[in-house]
C-alpha positions in Angstrom: 58.2 152.4 121.0 59.3 150.8 124.2 58.4 147.3 122.9 60.5 147.9 119.8 63.5 149.0 121.9 63.2 145.9 124.0 63.3 143.7 120.9 66.4 145.6 119.7 68.2 145.0 123.1 67.3 141.3 123.0 68.7 141.1 119.4 71.9 142.7 120.6 72.1 140.2 123.5 71.6 137.3 121.2 74.4 138.4 118.9 76.7 138.8 121.9 75.9 135.3 123.2 76.4 133.8 119.7 79.8 135.5 119.5 80.7 133.8 122.7 79.5 130.4 121.5 76.9 130.2 124.4 73.9 129.8 122.1 73.7 127.1 119.4 72.9 128.0 115.8 70.1 126.3 113.9 72.7 124.7 111.6 76.0 123.7 113.2 79.1 124.5 111.2 82.3 122.6 111.5 85.7 123.5 110.1 88.6 121.2 109.0 90.6 122.4 112.0 87.8 121.5 114.4 87.6 118.0 112.8 91.3 117.5 113.4 91.0 118.6 117.0 88.0 116.1 117.4 90.1 113.3 116.0 93.0 114.2 118.3 90.7 114.3 121.4 89.1 110.9 120.5 92.5 109.3 119.7 93.5 110.0 123.3 90.6 107.9 124.5 92.4 104.8 123.1 95.8 105.7 124.6 95.5 102.8 127.0 94.3 99.6 125.4 94.5 95.8 125.7 93.7 94.3 122.3 93.8 90.9 120.6 93.1 91.2 116.8 93.7 89.1 113.7 95.1 90.5 110.5 94.4 88.5 107.3 96.0 89.2 103.9 94.8 87.5 100.8 96.2 88.0 97.3 93.7 88.4 94.5 93.5 87.4 90.8 95.4 90.6 89.8 98.2 90.0 92.3 101.7 90.2 90.7 103.0 86.8 89.4 106.7 87.2 89.3 109.1 84.6 87.9 112.2 84.6 90.2 115.4 82.6 89.7 115.8 79.8 92.2 118.9 81.4 93.7 116.9 84.5 94.5 115.2 84.2 97.9 112.5 86.8 97.3 109.1 85.4 98.0 105.7 86.7 97.0 102.9 86.4 99.5 99.8 84.4 98.7 98.2 84.6 102.1 99.3 85.9 105.5 97.6 85.7 108.9 98.8 87.6 112.0 97.5 87.1 115.5 98.4 90.3 117.3 98.2 91.0 121.0 98.9 94.7 121.6 98.9 96.4 125.0 99.6 100.1 125.6 99.4 101.3 129.2 100.6 104.6 130.6 103.3 105.2 128.0 104.5 101.6 128.1 103.7 98.9 125.6 104.0 95.2 124.7 103.2 93.6 121.4 103.3 89.9 120.5 102.7 88.6 117.0 102.4 85.1 115.6 102.5 85.1 111.8 101.6 82.3 109.3 102.6 82.9 105.7 102.0 81.0 102.5 103.8 82.1 99.3 103.0 81.8 95.7 105.5 79.1 95.1 103.7 76.9 97.6 106.2 77.3 100.4 105.3 78.5 103.9 106.9 80.1 106.8 105.8 80.9 110.4 107.4 83.8 112.3 107.1 85.5 115.7 107.7 89.0 117.0 107.8 90.3 120.6 108.5 93.9 121.5 108.1 95.9 124.6 109.0 99.2 126.2 109.0 99.8 130.0 109.5 103.5 130.0 113.3 103.3 129.7 114.4 100.3 127.6 112.9 98.8 124.4 113.3 95.0 124.1 112.8 93.1 120.9 112.8 89.4 120.1 112.6 88.5 116.4 112.3 84.9 115.0 113.5 83.5 118.4 117.2 84.2 117.6 117.7 88.0 117.2 117.4 90.3 120.2 117.7 94.1 120.4 118.0 95.9 123.7 117.5 99.6 122.8 118.0 102.5 125.2 114.9 104.7 125.1 111.7 104.4 123.2 111.3 102.9 119.7 107.9 102.3 118.1 106.7 99.2 116.3 104.8 98.6 113.1 102.4 96.3 114.9 101.0 99.1 117.1 97.2 99.3 116.5 95.6 102.7 116.3 91.8 102.4 115.6 91.8 105.6 113.6 94.6 104.3 111.4 93.6 100.7 110.7 93.1 101.4 107.0 96.6 102.9 106.8 98.6 100.8 109.3 102.1 100.2 107.9 105.6 101.8 107.8 104.7 104.7 105.5 101.9 106.1 107.7 103.2 105.1 111.1 101.6 108.0 112.9 98.3 109.0 114.5 95.6 110.2 112.1 95.5 113.6 113.7 99.2 114.0 112.9 98.7 113.0 109.3 95.9 115.7 109.1 98.0 118.3 110.9 100.4 119.2 108.1 104.0 118.6 107.0 105.6 120.1 110.1 103.6 117.9 112.5 104.5 114.8 110.4 108.2 115.7 110.3 108.2 116.2 114.1 106.5 112.8 114.7 109.2 110.4 116.1 108.0 107.4 114.1 107.0 109.0 110.8 108.6 107.6 107.6 108.0 110.7 105.5 110.1 111.9 102.5 110.9 115.6 102.5 109.8 115.6 98.8 106.2 115.0 100.1 103.7 117.6 101.2 100.0 117.6 101.9 97.0 119.6 101.1 93.6 119.2 102.8 90.0 119.8 102.1 86.8 119.3 104.1 84.1 118.0 101.8 81.2 118.3 104.3 78.8 115.7 105.8 78.1 112.4 104.2 76.1 109.3 105.2 77.8 105.9 105.2 75.9 102.8 106.3 73.6 105.0 108.4 76.4 106.8 110.1 76.8 110.6 110.0 80.3 111.2 108.7 82.5 114.1 107.9 84.4 113.6 104.6 88.0 114.8 104.5 90.5 114.7 101.6 94.2 114.7 102.1 96.2 115.1 98.8 99.8 114.0 98.8 102.1 116.1 96.6 105.6 115.0 95.5 107.8 117.8 94.5 104.6 120.0 94.6 102.8 117.7 92.1 99.6 115.9 93.3 100.1 112.2 93.1 97.7 110.6 95.6 94.5 111.5 97.3 93.3 109.9 100.6 89.6 110.2 101.5 88.3 109.6 105.0 84.7 109.3 106.2 85.0 110.2 109.9 82.1 108.8 111.8 80.9 111.4 114.4 79.0 108.8 116.5 82.0 106.3 116.4 84.6 108.6 118.0 85.6 110.0 114.6 87.1 106.7 113.6 87.0 106.4 109.8 84.1 104.3 108.7 85.2 104.3 105.1 88.5 105.1 103.3 89.5 105.5 99.7 92.9 106.1 98.0 93.4 107.4 94.5 96.5 107.3 92.3 95.8 110.6 90.5 97.9 109.9 87.4 95.5 107.0 86.7 92.1 108.4 87.8 90.5 111.0 90.0 87.2 109.2 90.4 88.2 105.5 90.5 90.0 104.5 93.7 92.8 102.0 93.7 92.0 101.1 97.3 88.7 101.0 99.2 88.2 100.2 102.9 85.2 100.1 105.2 84.3 99.0 108.7 81.9 96.1 108.4 80.9 95.8 112.1 81.5 97.8 115.3 82.0 97.0 119.0 80.9 99.3 121.7 83.7 98.7 124.2 81.9 100.8 126.9 79.2 103.4 126.6 80.3 105.9 124.0 83.6 104.1 123.2 83.6 102.3 119.9 86.1 100.0 118.1 86.0 98.4 114.7 85.1 94.7 115.1 85.7 93.9 111.5 87.2 95.9 108.6 88.0 95.1 105.0 90.3 96.9 102.6 90.5 96.0 98.9 93.2 97.0 96.5 92.6 97.0 92.7 95.3 96.6 90.1 96.2 100.1 89.0 97.4 98.9 85.6 94.1 97.1 84.9 92.1 100.0 86.4 93.7 102.3 83.8 92.3 99.9 81.2 88.8 100.1 82.7 89.0 96.8 84.6 88.4 96.7 88.3 90.2 93.5 89.3 91.2 92.8 92.9 94.9 92.8 93.7 94.7 92.0 97.4 92.4 92.2 100.4 93.2 92.9 104.0 90.9 92.2 107.0 91.1 93.0 110.7 88.9 90.9 113.1 88.9 92.0 116.7 88.8 89.2 119.2 89.1 91.0 122.6 89.5 94.7 123.4 89.6 96.6 126.7 90.4 100.3 127.4 91.4 99.6 131.0 94.6 97.5 130.9 96.1 96.7 134.3 99.5 95.0 134.0 102.4 95.0 136.3 105.6 96.7 135.3 107.2 93.3 134.8 104.8 92.6 131.9 106.7 95.2 129.9 110.1 94.0 131.0 110.1 90.2 131.0 111.6 89.0 127.7 112.7 85.5 127.7 115.9 85.3 125.5 116.5 81.8 124.1 120.0 80.3 124.5 122.1 81.0 121.4 120.2 84.1 120.4 122.2 87.0 119.0 121.9 90.0 121.3 122.6 93.5 120.3 122.7 96.4 122.8 121.9 99.7 121.0 122.2 103.3 122.1 121.7 106.3 119.9 121.1 104.0 116.9 124.5 102.5 117.3 125.4 98.9 118.4 127.5 99.3 121.5 127.7 95.6 122.4 126.9 92.3 120.8 127.1 88.7 122.0 125.5 85.3 121.9 123.1 84.4 124.7 124.8 81.9 127.0 128.3 82.4 125.6 131.4 83.6 127.5 130.8 87.1 126.2 127.2 87.2 127.7 127.3 89.7 130.6 125.0 87.4 132.6 127.2 84.3 132.2 130.7 85.8 131.9 131.4 85.5 135.6 130.2 81.9 135.8 133.0 79.3 135.8 133.1 77.1 132.8 132.1 73.5 133.2 135.1 71.2 133.8 
C-alpha cells in the first residue's frame, strides 16, 4: 500500500513539473505563436551586420515581350546585376549599390545608390546627381534581412516576424507598404524535411477584401536560425497546388558557431498565364550570392555621415515628408557656398 502511495505522489509531482515546463515531453510540441517568437529572436541576431552580396536577375523564355512606341521611355529588363554593400550597426546603417542593367531592346544602363542614417539624419545620393537630406530615419529597399531574402522588395519591406504577426503589426511597421484592403490568415503545417534540414512549414494566406488571393509557404529551418530554406508562392485563382514562385537556399555559410547565413539562393517565377494552361515555363530567376558577411561591424560614426555630394547635384532638404529647401550643389543658393565671395 505504501509503495502504491509513493508512485501516486511521484505521478502528481511529474504532472506539476510538466505544467511548469521543467520536464521535457517525449514529443515536443510547437505552436505557430512559438514559431513567430523564434523567428523574432533569431532575427535579432542579425541586427548588426556587415554584408557584401550580389543580386542577379535574369529574364526567362516566358518573360513579357512588350512592343513600346519609341517615344515611350519604359524599358523591360533582360538582366540586372547589383553589387550591394550593406552595413547595419547599432541602429545606424549605410548601403551602397552598383547596378548594371541590360534591357530587351539591347540598350544598357548603369546606376548607383548610396544611402545612410547616422541616428538623426538620412542621406541619399541617387545617380550621382540627386541628393535627399531627410530629418529622421527612413528605410531603404536594399536593406538585407536574411529571413526575407525570398521576399525582398517594396511590397514586403518588413521583418518576417512582422509579416507573420498579423495585420496590426504590419500596419504599425514604419516601412510596410501594405494596403488596408489586405489581411492575413496563418496556419502551421507541422515539420517537414528539406535538403536534410528539419523545417517547420508555415502558410500565410493573403486576403483582399476578405477573399483569398495568394498563399505564401515558408520552410523555417530550425538548425539555420529559422531562416527559410524554401519558399513558395501561389496565386490561388490559378492553382492551389502549383506555385507561381519557388525559392530555395542552395548553400549556407556558418558565420560563427551557431550563426548561419544563406551563401546562395535561387528564386524562380513561372508565367501564371502559361501555368493556367498546364505549362511550367520560367518567367524570371533571381539569385543572391554572398561574398562577405560579418555580424560584428565596427565602423566610426563618420562612416554613416560622410556623403560626398558631387558639384551640380540637386539637393533637397526634407522634413516631415516635405521639401523645406532645395538648391544645386556649388551654386549661390548652396548653404555651404553662399557666404563665399564670387570669383572676380
